[in-house]
C-alpha positions as CSV (number, residue, x, y, z in Angstrom):
1,X,-24.9,0.8,20.9
2,X,-24.9,-0.1,17.2
3,X,-22.8,-2.4,15.5
4,X,-21.8,-0.9,12.3
5,X,-18.4,-0.3,11.3
6,X,-17.2,2.2,8.7
7,X,-14.1,2.5,6.9
8,X,-12.5,5.5,4.9
9,X,-9.9,5.2,2.3
10,X,-8.6,8.7,1.0
11,X,-6.8,8.1,-2.2
12,X,-5.2,10.8,-4.6
13,X,-7.9,11.4,-6.7
14,X,-11.0,9.8,-4.6
15,X,-12.1,9.2,-1.2
16,X,-13.9,6.1,-0.7
17,X,-16.3,5.0,2.3
18,X,-17.6,1.6,2.9
19,X,-19.8,0.9,6.0
20,X,-21.0,-2.5,7.1
21,X,-24.1,-3.0,9.5
22,X,-23.3,-6.4,11.6
23,X,-27.1,-6.4,12.6
24,X,-28.6,-6.3,9.2
25,X,-25.7,-7.6,6.9
26,X,-25.8,-4.2,4.9
27,X,-23.2,-3.2,3.2
28,X,-23.0,0.7,2.1
29,X,-20.8,2.5,-0.2
30,X,-20.0,6.0,-1.3
31,X,-17.1,7.5,-3.4
32,X,-16.5,11.3,-3.7
33,X,-13.6,13.4,-4.8
34,X,-10.7,14.1,-2.6
35,X,-10.3,17.4,-1.0
36,X,-6.6,17.9,-0.6
37,X,-6.7,21.2,1.2
38,X,-8.9,19.5,3.9
39,X,-9.0,15.8,3.7
40,X,-11.5,15.3,6.1
41,X,-14.2,17.3,4.0
42,X,-13.9,14.2,1.7
43,X,-14.5,11.9,4.6
44,X,-17.8,13.9,5.8
45,X,-19.2,13.9,2.1
46,X,-18.5,10.1,1.6
47,X,-20.2,9.5,5.0
48,X,-23.2,11.9,4.1
49,X,-23.7,9.7,1.2
50,X,-24.1,6.4,3.2
51,X,-26.8,7.9,5.0
52,X,-25.3,6.8,8.1
53,X,-24.6,9.5,11.2
54,X,-21.0,9.0,12.9
55,X,-23.0,8.7,16.3
56,X,-24.2,5.5,15.1
57,X,-21.1,4.2,14.1
58,X,-18.9,1.9,16.7
59,X,-15.8,1.2,14.8
60,X,-14.1,3.8,12.4
61,X,-11.1,2.6,10.5
62,X,-9.1,4.6,8.2
63,X,-6.4,4.6,5.5
64,X,-4.8,7.6,3.9
65,X,-1.8,9.1,1.9
66,X,-1.4,11.9,4.2
67,X,2.1,10.2,5.2
68,X,3.4,8.9,2.0
69,X,2.4,12.1,0.2
70,X,4.4,14.2,2.9
71,X,7.3,12.0,2.2
72,X,7.1,12.1,-1.6
73,X,6.3,15.7,-1.7
74,X,8.6,16.8,0.7
75,X,5.9,19.0,2.6
76,X,7.3,17.6,6.0
77,X,8.3,19.4,9.2
78,X,11.4,21.3,9.7
79,X,13.5,18.2,11.3
80,X,16.6,18.1,12.9
81,X,18.5,14.7,13.7
82,X,20.5,13.8,16.5
83,X,23.3,11.0,15.9
84,X,26.3,9.4,17.7
85,X,29.4,11.5,17.2
86,X,31.5,10.3,14.3
87,X,28.3,9.3,12.2
88,X,26.8,12.5,11.4
89,X,26.8,11.6,7.6
90,X,25.6,8.2,7.4
91,X,22.2,9.5,6.3
92,X,23.7,11.1,3.5
93,X,26.6,8.4,2.1
94,X,23.9,5.7,2.4
95,X,24.8,2.6,0.6
96,X,26.8,4.3,-2.0
97,X,24.5,2.4,-4.7
98,X,24.7,3.3,-8.2
99,X,22.1,1.2,-10.2
100,X,23.1,2.8,-13.5
101,X,26.8,3.0,-13.9
102,X,27.0,4.7,-17.1
103,X,24.2,7.6,-16.6
104,X,26.0,10.9,-16.2
105,X,22.7,12.4,-15.1
106,X,22.4,10.1,-12.1
107,X,21.5,11.7,-8.8
108,X,21.4,9.9,-5.6
109,X,18.8,10.2,-2.7
110,X,18.3,13.5,-1.2
111,X,17.9,13.3,2.7
112,X,14.8,14.8,3.9
113,X,17.4,16.3,6.7
114,X,19.8,18.8,5.6
115,X,23.3,18.7,7.1
116,X,23.2,21.9,9.0
117,X,20.2,20.1,10.9
118,X,22.2,16.9,11.8
119,X,24.1,16.9,15.2
120,X,26.6,14.8,17.0
121,X,25.9,13.5,20.5
122,X,29.2,12.4,22.3
123,X,28.1,8.9,23.3
124,X,28.7,5.3,22.0
125,X,27.6,1.9,22.7
126,X,29.0,-1.2,21.6
127,X,27.8,-3.8,19.1
128,X,26.8,-6.2,22.3
129,X,25.0,-3.0,24.0
130,X,27.7,-2.3,26.5
131,X,28.5,1.5,27.2
132,X,31.7,2.7,25.7
133,X,31.3,6.5,26.2
134,X,28.6,7.6,28.4
135,X,25.7,10.0,27.6
136,X,26.0,13.5,28.8
137,X,22.8,14.8,29.9
138,X,24.1,18.5,29.9
139,X,24.9,18.0,26.4
140,X,21.6,17.0,25.3
141,X,20.1,20.1,27.1
142,X,22.2,22.3,25.4
143,X,21.4,20.8,22.1
144,X,17.5,21.3,22.8
145,X,18.3,25.0,23.5
146,X,20.0,25.1,20.1
147,X,17.2,23.5,18.4
148,X,14.5,26.0,19.9
149,X,16.5,28.8,18.7
150,X,16.3,27.0,15.1
151,X,12.7,26.7,15.4
152,X,12.7,22.7,14.8
153,X,9.7,21.2,14.8
154,X,10.5,17.4,14.8
155,X,13.8,15.7,16.0
156,X,14.8,12.0,15.1
157,X,17.4,10.2,17.2
158,X,19.8,7.8,15.9
159,X,22.6,6.4,18.3
160,X,24.7,3.5,17.5
161,X,23.5,-0.1,18.4
162,X,20.5,1.2,20.2
163,X,18.7,-1.8,18.7
164,X,20.8,-3.9,21.1
165,X,20.4,-1.3,24.1
166,X,18.0,1.8,23.9
167,X,19.0,3.2,26.9
168,X,20.6,6.0,25.3
169,X,18.2,6.7,22.9
170,X,15.3,6.8,25.8
171,X,17.2,9.3,27.7
172,X,18.1,11.6,24.9
173,X,14.4,11.4,23.9
174,X,12.9,12.2,27.4
175,X,15.1,14.8,27.9
176,X,14.1,16.6,24.7
177,X,10.5,16.2,25.5
178,X,10.9,18.1,29.0
179,X,13.1,20.6,26.9
180,X,10.8,20.8,23.8
181,X,7.3,19.8,24.7
182,X,6.0,21.0,21.4
183,X,8.2,19.1,19.1
184,X,7.7,15.6,17.6
185,X,10.5,13.5,19.0
186,X,10.9,9.9,17.7
187,X,13.7,7.7,18.6
188,X,14.7,4.9,16.3
189,X,14.4,2.2,18.5
190,X,10.7,2.5,18.7
191,X,10.3,2.0,15.1
192,X,13.0,-0.7,14.7
193,X,15.2,-3.3,17.1
194,X,17.0,-4.4,13.7
195,X,20.5,-3.5,12.7
196,X,21.5,-1.5,9.6
197,X,22.4,2.2,10.8
198,X,21.5,3.5,7.4
199,X,18.3,1.9,7.0
200,X,17.5,2.9,10.8
201,X,18.2,6.5,10.7
202,X,16.4,6.9,7.2
203,X,13.2,5.4,9.1
204,X,13.2,7.6,12.1
205,X,14.3,10.6,9.9
206,X,11.2,10.0,7.9
207,X,9.0,9.5,11.0
208,X,10.3,12.6,12.3
209,X,10.0,14.4,9.4
210,X,6.3,13.6,8.5
211,X,5.3,13.3,12.1
212,X,3.7,16.8,12.8
213,X,1.6,16.7,9.6
214,X,0.1,13.3,10.4
215,X,-0.5,14.0,14.0
216,X,-2.4,17.2,13.2
217,X,-4.2,15.3,10.7
218,X,-5.4,12.5,13.2
219,X,-6.0,15.3,15.6
220,X,-8.3,16.9,13.0
221,X,-10.3,13.7,12.5
222,X,-10.7,13.1,16.4
223,X,-12.0,16.5,16.7
224,X,-14.3,15.7,13.9
225,X,-15.4,12.5,15.3
226,X,-16.0,13.8,18.8
227,X,-18.0,16.9,17.0
228,X,-20.2,14.3,15.5
229,X,-20.8,12.5,18.2
230,X,-18.9,9.6,17.7
231,X,-18.4,7.3,21.0
232,X,-16.7,4.1,19.2
233,X,-13.0,3.0,18.7
234,X,-10.8,4.8,15.9
235,X,-8.1,2.8,14.3
236,X,-5.8,3.3,11.4
237,X,-4.5,0.9,8.8
238,X,-1.0,0.1,8.9
239,X,1.1,-0.9,5.9
240,X,0.9,-4.6,7.1
241,X,-3.2,-4.1,6.6
242,X,-3.2,-4.7,10.5
243,X,-5.1,-2.1,12.7
244,X,-3.3,0.1,15.4
245,X,-4.9,2.7,17.6
246,X,-4.8,6.5,16.8
247,X,-2.4,7.1,19.7
248,X,0.1,4.5,18.3
249,X,-0.3,6.0,14.7
250,X,0.6,9.5,16.0
251,X,3.7,8.0,17.3
252,X,4.6,5.7,14.5
253,X,3.1,7.4,11.8
254,X,5.9,6.1,9.1
255,X,3.8,2.7,9.8
256,X,1.0,3.8,7.8
257,X,2.7,4.7,4.7
258,X,1.0,2.2,2.5
259,X,-2.3,2.0,4.7
260,X,-4.7,1.9,1.5
261,X,-2.8,-0.6,-0.6
262,X,-2.5,-2.9,2.2
263,X,-6.1,-2.8,2.9
264,X,-6.8,-3.8,-0.8
265,X,-4.4,-6.9,-0.3
266,X,-5.9,-7.8,2.9
267,X,-9.5,-7.4,0.6
268,X,-8.0,-9.6,-1.6
269,X,-7.2,-12.3,0.7
270,X,-10.5,-12.4,2.1
271,X,-12.1,-12.8,-1.4
272,X,-9.6,-15.4,-2.6
273,X,-10.2,-17.3,0.7
274,X,-14.0,-17.2,0.2
275,X,-13.5,-19.0,-3.4
276,X,-10.8,-21.4,-2.6
277,X,-8.0,-19.6,-4.2
278,X,-4.4,-19.8,-2.7
279,X,-2.2,-18.0,-5.2
280,X,-3.5,-14.5,-6.2
281,X,-1.9,-11.1,-7.5
282,X,-3.8,-8.2,-5.7
283,X,-3.8,-5.4,-8.5
284,X,-5.1,-2.0,-7.7
285,X,-5.3,0.8,-10.1
286,X,-6.8,4.3,-8.7
287,X,-6.5,7.7,-10.1
288,X,-3.1,8.3,-9.6
289,X,-1.0,5.0,-9.2
290,X,-1.3,1.2,-9.7
291,X,-0.3,-1.1,-7.2
292,X,0.4,-4.8,-7.0
293,X,0.5,-7.2,-4.0
294,X,1.0,-11.3,-3.9
295,X,-1.0,-13.7,-1.7
296,X,0.7,-16.9,-2.1
297,X,-0.8,-20.1,0.1
298,X,-3.4,-17.9,1.2
299,X,-1.1,-15.4,3.0
300,X,-0.4,-11.8,1.7
301,X,3.5,-11.7,1.3
302,X,5.4,-9.2,3.5
303,X,8.7,-7.4,3.8
304,X,10.9,-6.2,6.7
305,X,11.8,-2.9,4.6
306,X,10.8,-0.8,1.5
307,X,12.2,1.8,-0.9
308,X,10.3,4.7,-1.1
309,X,10.4,6.8,-4.0
310,X,11.8,4.3,-6.5
311,X,15.5,2.5,-6.3
312,X,17.5,5.3,-7.9
313,X,17.0,7.6,-5.5
314,X,14.6,6.0,-2.8
315,X,15.2,6.5,1.0
316,X,14.7,3.0,2.9
317,X,11.9,2.6,5.5
318,X,13.0,-0.7,7.8
319,X,9.6,-1.6,9.1
320,X,7.3,-4.5,8.6
321,X,5.0,-3.7,5.4
322,X,3.0,-5.7,2.7
323,X,5.4,-6.4,-0.1
324,X,3.7,-3.9,-2.6
325,X,5.1,-2.5,-5.4
326,X,3.8,0.6,-7.3
327,X,4.1,2.6,-10.6
328,X,2.6,6.1,-11.0
329,X,0.1,5.2,-13.7
330,X,-3.7,5.6,-12.8
331,X,-6.7,6.9,-14.0
332,X,-5.5,10.4,-13.7
333,X,-2.1,10.0,-15.3
334,X,-1.3,12.7,-17.9
335,X,-0.1,11.7,-21.2
336,X,2.3,14.3,-22.7
337,X,5.0,14.0,-25.6
338,X,8.6,14.5,-24.5
339,X,11.6,15.1,-26.8
340,X,11.4,13.7,-30.1
341,X,7.7,13.3,-29.7
342,X,7.7,9.9,-27.5
343,X,4.3,9.6,-26.1
344,X,4.8,9.2,-22.4
345,X,2.1,8.1,-19.7
346,X,2.4,9.4,-16.0
347,X,4.0,9.5,-13.6
348,X,2.5,13.2,-13.1
349,X,-1.4,13.0,-12.4
350,X,-4.1,15.4,-12.9
351,X,-5.4,14.2,-9.3
352,X,-8.7,15.8,-7.9
353,X,-8.1,19.2,-8.8
354,X,-8.3,19.9,-11.7
355,X,-8.7,16.1,-12.6
356,X,-8.9,14.6,-16.1
357,X,-10.1,17.2,-18.9
358,X,-13.2,15.3,-19.1
359,X,-14.1,15.8,-15.3
360,X,-14.9,19.6,-16.4
361,X,-13.0,21.4,-13.4
362,X,-10.3,23.1,-15.5
363,X,-8.1,20.1,-16.5
364,X,-6.4,20.5,-20.1
365,X,-3.9,17.9,-20.8
366,X,-5.5,14.5,-21.8
367,X,-5.3,11.4,-19.3
368,X,-5.8,7.7,-19.2
369,X,-9.4,8.7,-17.9
370,X,-10.0,10.8,-21.0
371,X,-8.5,8.1,-23.5
372,X,-11.2,5.4,-22.1
373,X,-13.8,8.1,-22.8
374,X,-12.8,8.6,-26.2
375,X,-12.7,4.8,-26.9
376,X,-16.3,4.3,-25.7
377,X,-15.5,2.5,-22.6
378,X,-16.8,5.0,-20.2
379,X,-20.3,6.3,-20.5
380,X,-20.4,9.8,-20.3
381,X,-23.5,10.1,-18.6
382,X,-23.5,7.3,-16.2
383,X,-19.8,8.0,-14.4
384,X,-20.3,7.2,-10.8
385,X,-23.8,6.2,-11.6
386,X,-24.4,9.6,-13.0
387,X,-23.4,11.7,-10.0
388,X,-20.3,13.1,-12.1
389,X,-21.3,13.5,-16.1
390,X,-17.9,13.6,-18.2
391,X,-17.3,16.1,-20.9
392,X,-16.5,14.3,-23.9
393,X,-15.7,17.1,-26.1
394,X,-13.1,18.7,-23.5
395,X,-11.4,15.2,-23.6
396,X,-11.3,15.1,-27.1
397,X,-9.7,18.7,-27.6
398,X,-7.5,17.9,-24.8
399,X,-6.3,14.7,-27.0
400,X,-5.9,16.3,-30.0
401,X,-4.3,19.3,-29.3
402,X,-1.5,17.4,-27.1
403,X,-1.3,14.2,-28.7
404,X,-3.2,13.6,-31.9
405,X,-2.4,16.5,-34.0
406,X,1.6,16.5,-33.1
407,X,1.8,12.7,-34.2
408,X,-1.0,12.9,-37.0
409,X,-3.2,10.3,-35.1
410,X,-7.1,10.4,-34.8
411,X,-8.3,10.9,-31.2
412,X,-9.0,7.4,-31.0
413,X,-5.7,6.1,-32.4
414,X,-3.9,8.4,-29.6
415,X,-6.2,7.5,-26.9
416,X,-5.5,3.3,-27.7
417,X,-1.8,4.3,-27.8
418,X,-2.0,5.7,-24.2
419,X,-3.7,2.7,-22.9
420,X,-1.2,0.3,-24.4
421,X,1.8,2.4,-22.6
422,X,-0.3,2.5,-19.6
423,X,-0.8,-1.4,-19.6
424,X,2.7,-2.1,-20.3
425,X,3.9,0.7,-17.4
426,X,1.3,-1.2,-14.9
427,X,2.7,-4.7,-15.5
428,X,5.8,-3.4,-14.1
429,X,4.1,-3.1,-10.7
430,X,3.2,-7.0,-11.0
431,X,6.8,-8.0,-12.1
432,X,8.0,-6.3,-9.2
433,X,6.3,-8.7,-6.9
434,X,6.3,-11.6,-8.7
435,X,9.2,-11.9,-11.6
436,X,11.6,-10.2,-9.3
437,X,10.4,-12.6,-6.4
438,X,11.4,-15.5,-8.3
439,X,7.7,-16.3,-8.9
440,X,5.8,-17.0,-12.3
441,X,2.8,-14.5,-12.8
442,X,1.4,-16.8,-15.3
443,X,0.6,-19.1,-12.3
444,X,-1.3,-16.7,-10.4
445,X,-4.9,-15.2,-10.9
446,X,-5.1,-11.4,-11.2
447,X,-7.7,-10.0,-8.8
448,X,-8.3,-6.4,-10.0
449,X,-9.8,-3.7,-7.9
450,X,-9.7,0.4,-7.9
451,X,-12.1,2.2,-10.0
452,X,-9.8,2.3,-13.1
453,X,-8.5,-1.4,-12.4
454,X,-11.6,-3.4,-14.4
455,X,-11.0,-1.0,-17.3
456,X,-7.4,-2.5,-18.2
457,X,-7.6,-6.1,-16.3
458,X,-7.4,-7.5,-19.9
459,X,-4.9,-5.5,-21.0
460,X,-2.8,-5.8,-18.2
461,X,-3.5,-9.7,-17.8
462,X,-2.0,-9.9,-21.7
463,X,1.3,-8.0,-21.1
464,X,2.0,-10.8,-18.4
465,X,0.9,-13.9,-19.9
466,X,-2.1,-14.4,-17.4
467,X,-4.9,-16.2,-18.3
468,X,-7.2,-16.0,-15.2
469,X,-8.7,-12.3,-13.9
470,X,-10.9,-12.2,-11.0
471,X,-13.0,-9.0,-10.5
472,X,-14.7,-8.6,-7.3
473,X,-17.9,-6.5,-6.5
474,X,-17.6,-2.9,-6.2
475,X,-14.1,-2.7,-7.2
476,X,-13.9,0.8,-6.9
477,X,-14.6,0.6,-3.2
478,X,-12.3,-2.4,-2.6
479,X,-9.5,-0.9,-0.5
480,X,-12.0,0.6,1.9
481,X,-14.0,-2.6,2.1
482,X,-10.6,-4.4,2.5
483,X,-10.4,-2.4,6.0
484,X,-13.6,-4.2,7.3
485,X,-11.6,-7.3,7.2
486,X,-8.3,-6.0,8.7
487,X,-7.3,-7.2,12.3
488,X,-5.3,-5.7,15.1
489,X,-1.5,-6.4,14.2
490,X,1.7,-5.9,15.8
491,X,5.0,-6.8,14.2
492,X,8.5,-7.0,16.0
493,X,11.9,-7.7,15.1
494,X,15.2,-8.1,17.3
495,X,18.4,-8.7,15.7
496,X,20.8,-11.2,17.3
497,X,23.3,-13.0,14.9
498,X,23.9,-16.5,15.7
499,X,24.9,-19.4,14.0
500,X,22.3,-22.0,13.2
501,X,24.6,-25.0,14.3
502,X,24.9,-23.8,18.2
503,X,22.3,-21.6,18.3
504,X,21.1,-21.0,22.1
505,X,17.5,-22.3,21.8
506,X,16.4,-21.2,25.4
507,X,17.8,-17.4,24.7
508,X,15.6,-17.5,21.2
509,X,12.9,-18.6,23.1
510,X,13.0,-15.8,25.8
511,X,13.3,-13.3,22.7
512,X,10.3,-14.4,21.5
513,X,8.4,-14.4,24.5
514,X,9.4,-11.0,25.2
515,X,8.4,-9.9,21.7
516,X,5.1,-11.7,22.3
517,X,4.3,-10.1,25.5
518,X,5.0,-7.1,24.2
519,X,2.6,-7.5,21.4
520,X,-0.3,-8.8,23.9
521,X,-0.1,-5.7,25.8
522,X,-0.4,-3.2,22.7
523,X,-3.8,-5.3,21.6
524,X,-5.0,-5.2,25.1
525,X,-4.4,-1.4,25.1
526,X,-7.0,-0.9,22.4
527,X,-10.8,-0.5,23.0
528,X,-11.3,-3.4,20.5
529,X,-11.8,-7.1,21.9
530,X,-10.6,-9.6,19.1
531,X,-12.1,-13.0,19.1
532,X,-8.9,-14.7,19.3
533,X,-5.2,-13.9,19.5
534,X,-2.9,-15.4,16.8
535,X,1.2,-15.5,17.1
536,X,3.3,-15.9,14.3
537,X,7.3,-16.4,14.4
538,X,9.9,-16.0,11.7
539,X,13.7,-15.5,11.4
540,X,15.9,-13.4,9.1
541,X,18.2,-16.2,8.0
542,X,21.4,-16.3,5.6
543,X,24.3,-18.6,4.8
544,X,27.5,-17.7,6.7
545,X,29.6,-15.3,4.8
546,X,26.6,-13.6,3.1
547,X,25.6,-10.0,3.7
548,X,21.8,-10.0,2.9
549,X,18.9,-12.3,4.7
550,X,15.5,-13.9,3.5
551,X,12.8,-13.9,6.2
552,X,11.6,-17.4,6.6
553,X,8.1,-18.4,8.5
554,X,9.0,-20.8,11.1
555,X,6.2,-22.2,13.7
556,X,7.2,-22.6,17.3
557,X,7.2,-26.3,17.1
558,X,11.1,-26.3,15.2
559,X,12.4,-24.1,18.0
560,X,10.6,-26.2,20.9
561,X,12.0,-29.4,19.3
562,X,15.2,-27.6,18.6
563,X,15.0,-29.1,15.0
564,X,18.0,-27.5,13.3
565,X,17.7,-29.3,10.3
566,X,14.0,-28.8,9.6
567,X,14.8,-24.8,10.2
568,X,17.6,-25.2,7.8
569,X,15.8,-27.2,5.3
570,X,13.1,-24.3,5.4
571,X,15.9,-21.7,4.7
572,X,17.1,-23.5,1.7
573,X,13.8,-23.9,0.3
574,X,12.7,-20.4,0.3
575,X,16.3,-19.4,-0.8
576,X,16.1,-21.9,-3.8
577,X,12.5,-20.4,-4.6
578,X,13.7,-16.9,-4.2
579,X,17.2,-16.8,-6.0
580,X,16.9,-20.2,-7.9
581,X,19.8,-21.8,-6.0
582,X,20.6,-23.1,-2.2
583,X,23.4,-24.4,-0.5
584,X,22.2,-27.5,1.9
585,X,25.7,-28.2,2.7
586,X,26.6,-24.6,3.7
587,X,26.2,-23.5,7.3
588,X,23.7,-21.0,7.8
589,X,22.9,-18.1,10.4
590,X,20.0,-16.5,12.0
591,X,19.9,-12.7,11.9
592,X,17.0,-11.4,13.5
593,X,13.9,-13.0,15.2
594,X,10.6,-11.8,14.1
595,X,6.9,-11.8,15.8
596,X,3.8,-11.1,14.6
597,X,0.9,-10.6,17.1
598,X,-2.6,-10.4,15.5
599,X,-5.9,-9.9,17.2
600,X,-8.7,-11.6,15.0
601,X,-11.6,-9.6,14.9
602,X,-15.3,-10.1,13.7
603,X,-15.4,-10.3,9.8
604,X,-18.4,-9.3,7.4
605,X,-19.4,-12.3,5.6
606,X,-19.8,-12.9,1.9
607,X,-23.3,-13.1,0.5
608,X,-24.5,-15.0,-2.5
609,X,-26.6,-13.3,-5.1
610,X,-29.1,-15.0,-7.0
611,X,-28.7,-17.7,-9.5
612,X,-29.3,-17.3,-13.2
613,X,-28.9,-19.1,-16.4
614,X,-25.8,-18.8,-18.6
615,X,-27.6,-16.1,-20.6
616,X,-27.9,-12.9,-18.7
617,X,-31.4,-11.7,-18.0
618,X,-32.8,-9.4,-20.8
619,X,-33.2,-6.8,-18.0
620,X,-29.3,-6.7,-17.3
621,X,-28.8,-5.2,-20.9
622,X,-28.2,-1.6,-21.4
623,X,-28.2,0.3,-24.5
624,X,-25.2,-1.0,-26.6
625,X,-22.7,1.3,-27.9
626,X,-19.7,1.9,-30.3
627,X,-16.4,1.0,-28.5
628,X,-13.0,0.9,-29.9
629,X,-11.2,-2.3,-30.2
630,X,-8.0,-2.3,-32.0
631,X,-8.1,-6.0,-32.5
632,X,-11.5,-5.7,-34.4
633,X,-10.1,-3.1,-36.5
634,X,-11.8,-0.2,-34.7
635,X,-15.3,0.9,-33.3
636,X,-17.7,-1.9,-33.2
637,X,-21.1,-2.3,-31.6
638,X,-20.5,-3.6,-28.1
639,X,-23.0,-5.4,-25.6
640,X,-23.6,-3.3,-22.4
641,X,-24.5,-4.9,-18.9
642,X,-25.7,-4.0,-15.6
643,X,-23.6,-5.6,-12.9
644,X,-26.1,-5.0,-10.4
645,X,-28.4,-7.3,-12.5
646,X,-26.2,-10.1,-13.4
647,X,-26.9,-13.5,-11.7
648,X,-24.9,-16.2,-10.7
649,X,-23.9,-18.8,-13.7
650,X,-24.1,-15.8,-16.3
651,X,-21.7,-16.1,-19.1
652,X,-20.7,-13.1,-21.4
653,X,-18.1,-13.5,-24.4
654,X,-16.3,-10.3,-25.3
655,X,-16.5,-7.5,-26.7
656,X,-18.7,-6.4,-23.9
657,X,-18.7,-4.0,-21.1
658,X,-20.0,-4.7,-17.5
659,X,-20.9,-1.6,-15.8
660,X,-21.5,-0.4,-12.4
661,X,-21.5,2.4,-9.9
662,X,-17.8,3.3,-9.8
663,X,-16.2,1.3,-12.5
664,X,-16.6,-0.6,-15.5
665,X,-15.0,-3.9,-16.8
666,X,-13.7,-4.2,-20.4
667,X,-14.1,-7.6,-21.5
668,X,-12.0,-7.9,-25.0
669,X,-12.6,-9.7,-28.3
670,X,-11.6,-13.3,-27.5
671,X,-12.3,-13.1,-23.8
672,X,-15.0,-14.5,-21.7
673,X,-16.4,-14.0,-18.3
674,X,-18.4,-15.9,-15.8
675,X,-20.1,-14.6,-12.9
676,X,-19.8,-17.0,-9.8
677,X,-22.1,-17.3,-6.9
678,X,-20.5,-14.1,-4.7
679,X,-21.1,-11.8,-7.6
680,X,-17.3,-12.0,-8.8
681,X,-16.3,-11.8,-12.7
682,X,-14.4,-14.5,-13.5
683,X,-12.7,-13.7,-16.8
684,X,-10.6,-16.2,-19.1
685,X,-8.4,-13.7,-21.2
686,X,-8.4,-15.0,-24.7
687,X,-5.1,-14.5,-26.9
688,X,-2.2,-13.7,-24.6
689,X,-1.2,-10.2,-26.4
690,X,-3.7,-7.9,-28.2
């Protein structure tokens, strides 16, 4: 069988496809507009552009926004929630957070399951997992009849302390599957074996809510693959950046909420390792949003939970995922005037349909992409290599009608203002994973990708005081190519609170072994055969008396040696990094144990490009054009280079544009870049603020 792996990443505006032939070493790339009404169509068009047949592919990797969109757009299934009697309203009460105390218009989170569809189950487990009130099977069968009458499509199950003893949840799940075979049934213990009932109920409710839609979507892809003669293995990218099988994705679909962004971070890790960088900020700007993650000391930072939908009205998801912060600013973000003629950019997006005004597909509102076109930073005749000509006149009409004329600005001035507001908004994504984590963004290299990322790389770096920027080859396809570097991965967490001073290391080891065996079994059940298995251990720790814990990576040698002092030092050091303080003399406790089992797969290599002199070859020069830079006083003649013809060692000083098939890099006046041996653009940002 052919040793070709193919990856498809569906975004809000574009669908990206990357294929790697292990035999020849060829990397094939394609980009097409996403097809919201039938997402598989976008994949099919992308695969067709590569010239490959699915029958010749042995590994198909996929990341999609279908799960996160169903959650954010509230387009999931009619869902019911079964909760331990007396706790029906924990999902709605939540944490009673009020981040803005004086905001009279503040609105708290809105549950995915209305109160009328939340039902109590008369059972009760104690915190140690012992049974206080037994489960009544007849009650569950009666509830199932009621749910059928209500035409319920999905059911989430949250029974108190099931993280300690899942027996009752398992029994309820099994009965419901007998009584409601067509419904999607999700039990909280399958997703999280961690304490905190609100976070657990929110997680299982989300999984059930999006479950039918994601399950049907994966079924549709598999049917399409089968019809095309595909005989290989199909994997979905998780929010951790790891891979899991289609069957696992159907049941635990909440684990793929951030699959595309996570794949980009995995690609950033591979790129940074190849050139010897350890501390990198992965910054992805696509058509709908901008995302940022951090690679520190060579490894991506992860988290055990996330708030989906913003802090104020967010619903928590308690699963392992990349620590990614996202803002609603992308190439398709719409610029509008709010009350008082205040200019705002996003979070509303023109998406793929109708798209920015310049796409000529019916869009009438100006977007970030329209602004870049009007400033001369995009070539209207060579967008996507000329596959998709842009309508500059339509962009100008939209810009002047909505922004320029009301504010008394020219099209260029309005466009420049839009990009600067967008850059400020996007800098918040980076601050969300650096400054708010106790990290200095200026100490990192900003690795920028996404179709719109290189256009704004310098602007965002200046906002953050970052001097070094790296733009990899084919940044517009980077998340798709990142999937080619993903490994099989399974994460587990078990809550068991114990003081470090008297922790039972034999019991700890038994808990770790249980999780490791579960992970090894999950890897063995897939069709892929990894090159090696890597196991990582961590523990959630806090000072005695604290409420929240931090996750500390701890090698097994600390536990085997029962090195309490060493574990405590690791915790103190991380606490000081995160919060600027630590308490070495205060006792600490372990809250939860974490294990990651990774099946390491074969990876594509990084090819060297041809060497050149400091001055780019004349053949790399394209026709210069007028580009607007406020720093230079307006439009100035700007050199344009074809990235495909640049060579290792070439140096380019700003102002300049570097064009490629699906992206354009803007080199501002005062900036300079060098091409490295892998074809990366290493840019040094000039002045810290433009």
